[in-house]
N, C-alpha and C positions, 0 to 999 in steps of 0.2 A: 708523449712523454714531456715535450717542451711545454705544451699547454698546461699540463699538471704542475710543472715546476713554476710556471708563471702565476697560477692561482695560489700556490703555496707562498710565493714571494709577496703577492698582494695581501694575503691574510696576515703574514708576519708583519708587513708594514703597517696595516691598520691596527694590529694588536699593539705595536710599539707606540703608535700615536695615542691610543687609549691610555697606555701606561704613563706617557708624558703628560697627558691631560689630567690624569688622576694625581700625579705628583705635583703639578702646578696648583691643583685645587687644595692640596694640603700645605701649600706655601713652599714647595721645593724649588721654585724659581727656574729659570732657564727655558729655552725653547720659545715657541710662539705662544704658549699658554702661561708664561711666567708673569703676566701682568694682572693676576687676580688680586683684588683688593682685600683688606682685612674684613670688610663687611661681607664680602662674598664667602670668605672662609667661615665666618660666624654663622652665616645662613646655612652653609653646607653642613657644618658640624651640628647645628641645632636639629637637623632633620635625622640624625643618627638615633637609633633606638638604643639608648643606654639603659638596658634592663637592670644593670647592677644597682642603679640608683633607686629602683622601685622596690628594693628588698628592705624591710624593716624588721625590728625585733620587738616582740610583745613582752608583757610583764613576766612570763614564764621562761623567757629565753628562746622561744620558738621563732623561726624565720617566717615572715609573712611576705608573699609576693604581692606587689602593687601596694603595699603599705596600708594606709587608712582606707583606700578605696575597696580593697579586698575585705577588710574587716567590716566595713559598713555593709557591703554586699551580703556577707555571711549573717550579720545581725538581722538584716531585713528578711533574709530567707527564713531565719528562725522565728521571727515575729509573724511572718505569713503562715508558718506551720502552726503557731499558737492560735492564730485567728481561725484556721481551718479546724483544728481540734476543738476549740471552744464553741464553735457553732453547733456541735452535736454532743458536747460533753455532758450536758444536763439530761440528755435523753438516753444515755448509755448506762447499762448496768454492768458494773465492773467487779472482777474477782479480787477482793481485798486480801484474802488469805491464800497465798500461792505456795505451791510445793514444786520447785524447779530442779530438774536434774540436768546438769551441764555435761555434755559428752565431748571430750577433747580427742582429736585424732593424733595419736603419737606414732603413726606409721613412718616409714622412711621418707614419704613425700613431705613431711613437715620440715625436713632439712634443706629443702630447695630454697635458694637464696634470691628468688625474684622479689622478695621483700627484704629489706635490709634490717639487721644482718641475716635473718632467716625467718621463715614463716612461723616457726615455733616461738622465737623470741618475741615477735610482734604479737602473737596470740597471747602469750604469757603476760605481757605488759598491758594489753588492752583488757584482758579478763580481770586483772587486778583492779583496774579502774572501774570496770563494769560491776564488780562485786560491791564496791563502795556505793556506787550509784544505785544499785539494786536495793540494798538495804536502807538507803535514805528514802527511796520511794515506796518501799514495801516493808515497813518495820515489823509487821505481823507475819511475814512470810519466812520460809526456810529454803535453803539451797543446798545442793549436794554436787560433788564433782566426781566424775568417772572418766576413764580413758579406754581407748582401744589400741592394741598393738599385738603383733604376732598372731592376728586372727582371733584374739580373745578380747574380753571386756573385763575391766577391773575397777573396783570402787576406790577412789582416792580419799574422799571425805564423806561421812554420813550426813544426812539431813540435819542442818543446824542453822541457828540464827546468829552465829558469831562470824562476822566478816573477817576478822583477823586470822581465824583458823584456816579459812579457805585461801587467804592471801599467802600465808606461810607455805602452804603446799604448792601453790601456783609458782612460787619462786624456785621450786625444785624440779620443774618440768625440764626434760632434756638431760637430767643427770641419772646416774645409776642408783642413787639413793632412793630407796622405796620402789625400785624397779620402774622408774619413769623415763627411761631413755627411749629414743626413737628407733624402732626397728620393726621389720615385718610389714604385714598388710593390715588394713582396717577391716572390721566386720560390723556391718550395720545390724544384722540380725541378732548377734550376741549383745550388742548395746541395747536393742529394744527389749530383749528378754531380761537383761539386768535392770533396766528402768522399770519394767513391769513389776519386778520383785521389790524394788525400792519403794515404789509408789502405791503398792497394793493396799497398804494399811492407812492410806490418807483418809481422813474423815470425809463424809459426803459434801460438806460445805467447802472443802478445799479445792483449789483449781490446780489440776495436774498438768504439768508442762515439761517438755524435754527440748533442750536446745543443743543441736549438733553443730560443732565447729570442725568441718571436714576439709582436709587438704588433699586427700587421695581421690583419684578418679575411678577407683575400683573397690570392690568389697569382696571379701573372702568369707562366705557364709556356709555353715554346716548343713543347712536345709533350705526350705522355701522362705525367702525373706518377705514375700508378699503375704504369706500366712501370718507372720509376726506383725505386719502392718495392720492387717484386719483385726488382729487381737488387740493391738494398741488402740484402734478406733473403738472397739467394743468396750474397752475400759475407760473411755472418755479422756484419753491422753492427747494433748495438743503438741505435736512435734514440729518444730521449726528448724530450719537448716541454714547455716551460713557457710558457703563454699569459698575456697581460696584458689581454686583452679579453673574449672569450667562447669557448666551445667550438666548434671548427671541425672539420667532418667529415673533411676531408683529413688534418689533423694527427692526429686521433684514430686514423684508419686507419693512418697511418704508425707510430704508437707500438704499436698492437696487432699489426700484421703483423711488425714487427721485434723484438718482445719487449721494448720499452721501456715507459716510463711517460708519462702525460699528466696535467698539472696546470694549473689556471687560478688564478693568483695574484690574490687580491682586495685585497691591501694590501702595504705594504712589509715588515711583519713576516711575513706569509704567504710572500712571495717569499724572504725569508731562510731560513725554516724549510724550504721546499721545496728550495732549493739545498743546504742542509746534508745532505739525504738522499742527494745524489749524491756527496758527498765520500768516504765509506767505500768500500772495494773491493766491487763487486757480486758476487753469486753467479755462478759460471761452470760451464757444463756441460762434461763431459769430452769429448764429441764435438765441441764447438766449439773448445776450447783444450786439446788433449791434454797429459797430463803428460810432461815431458821435461826432461832435464838441460840447463841453459843455461850455456854457457861465457861467463865474464865476465873482464874484465881490469881491473886497478887502475892507472890511468895516473899518470905522474909530473907534478907541477906545475912549470910554467915561468913565472917572474915577468916583470916588465917588462924587467929587465936580464939576461935569460938569454943563453946563448951564441949563440942564434939568435933574437934579439929581433925581427928583421924577416922571419922565415920565414913561409910560407903557413899560414894557419889556416883550417880548413874551418868555414864557418858556413852551415847549411842546405844547399840543393842546390848552392851555389856556394862558391868558396874566396876569402876576402878576406885582406888583410894584417893580421896581428894586431898591435894597438897596446897590448894589455894582457895580462892573464893568459891562459894557455892550458894544455892538458893534452896530454901526449905518449902515444900508444898504445904499450903495452909490446911489441906484436908487430911493427908496421910502422913505428913512430916517426912516424906522421903526427900532426898537431896538430889538436885540436878546441877549441872555445870554452867549451862548457858541459858539465856532467854532470847526469844520466846521458844517454847517447845512444850510438848505434852508430857505429863508426869508418867513415868514408866510403871508406876504401881496402880494408881487409880484412874489414869487417863485424862485428868483435868488439864485444860490448856492454861499454861502458866505464862503470864505477860507482866509487863510493868506499865505504870501509868504513862511513862514517856512514850511507849510504843503506841498507845491509843491516841495520844495527843498528836503524834507525828502523822497518823493516818487521817487526821481531821481535814487536811487540805484537799483530799480527794473528794470528800463529800461537799465541801463548801469552798470552791476555788476562789482565788483572787479575781475580782472583775477585770476585764480587759480595759487597758488604758486607752483614752481617746487621743487621736492625733490633733495637735494644736498647730495651726499654720503660723508662719512668721508674721503675717499681717495682723492676725488677732493678738499676737504677743506685743507687737509694737503699739497697738492702740490701747493696750491695757493701762491700768493706773500705775502709779509709782510703787505700790505695794506688791506688784507682781514680780516675783524673783526672776532674775536673769540667769541664775545658776541652778543646776540640778539639785533637788531637795535631798538626794541620797548621797551622791559622791562629791557635790560641791563644784563640779567643773562647769564651765560656761556651756550653755545650750546653743550649739552652733548649727547642727543639721536638723534632725527630726526631734520635735518636742512632743512629749506625751503627758497627759493629765489624768489623774485618778478621778473617776466619776464621783467618788464618795467624799474624799477630803480636799479635792481640787489642787493637790500638790503637783508640781511639774517635775518630770523625770526625763533623762536622756534615754536613748534606745538601748544602751548597754545595761543600765540599771533596770529598764523595763524587762528585758529578757532574763536578767538574773533574778528579779523578784518573782516572775511567773514560773521559772524552771527550777530554781534552787531554794529561794527564801520562802515562797508561798505565803507571804504576809506583807502587806503594804506598810512601809515605815511611817507614813503619815496617819494612817488609820489606826495603827497599833497603839 
């Protein structure tokens, strides 16, 4: 007992000495350690990891950890991805006309708050951004929304080329309006059967895709889900899955057998990056989507005060009275609400010239910019600009040059030109 008390007293004494030494390091004075100089204080404080000073705010108000270093790292990663994709881009045959069915899991698992404020809120916000990106990259494609809840599958929006229509319905997720509240279990089989029904009338040149956003780790199916998976593969449907919980065997088998992809998102940023991978047109096999000439029509616009302002306007599988803008088919004079879509009477594909122009960059992408080292820039003549030709900011870190017009750009503008603008400002 005495030995134990002795060891405890020695431990207390050593701990007290450590506390006094720490206090003297912070300038507390007193004791044998009080003679620490100001230089020693500065050296000690400089070694502290003041992580709050590494947080910066970007142009959109988002907080960035490590500031410019993290931003430069992300930009370099995106540029490396562009280099990887561009090495095989000219050898890949892509499906330009896509028909995508997005399946949203509205089971009770969507209310879990491991993502703030909840999984459903994060999915709703990221899907709204994905819809805009999807139609920017695929102006000739169409998209549809559906959900699964209470062991059933339900269509939210029909196949349409209008992004605003889908975004308005995505804002209602989680509410009782239109029956989009989260309850019950998910059903993968019912979703597959509904997707088969939605995509069965897609023309042979169209690329059939189904994108599942699943939060549940279980599925409540009325029959054999693997039989529905085989049927989806027979109908040339590519099913991809993004999970927010953990890897599920049924969902992984669905993606593997139908030629899709399977990801498990671990955070909001990871979910955003995974969704961005589905925006560009995917590779398409010739046996699945054979090459063929597609006859298209350019409809005439009819405003609110047209000669037939109260004429029938076809919206989805039914026809409703048009109260706003509409487009007239040049062949049969039937009216449709949005573009692009097929005429409900004669089946002619109706598009606008802007849709074809926006699809041009997939066929002839912007050439990759070449890296210009700082030594080459310093040895250049006086007419070589020191600022970025796009944003006008000084070229501090990585400098890139267009091989055609020889203009210099920063890495931020380089990524923006290749991912969003698809057109070199100097060559344009």
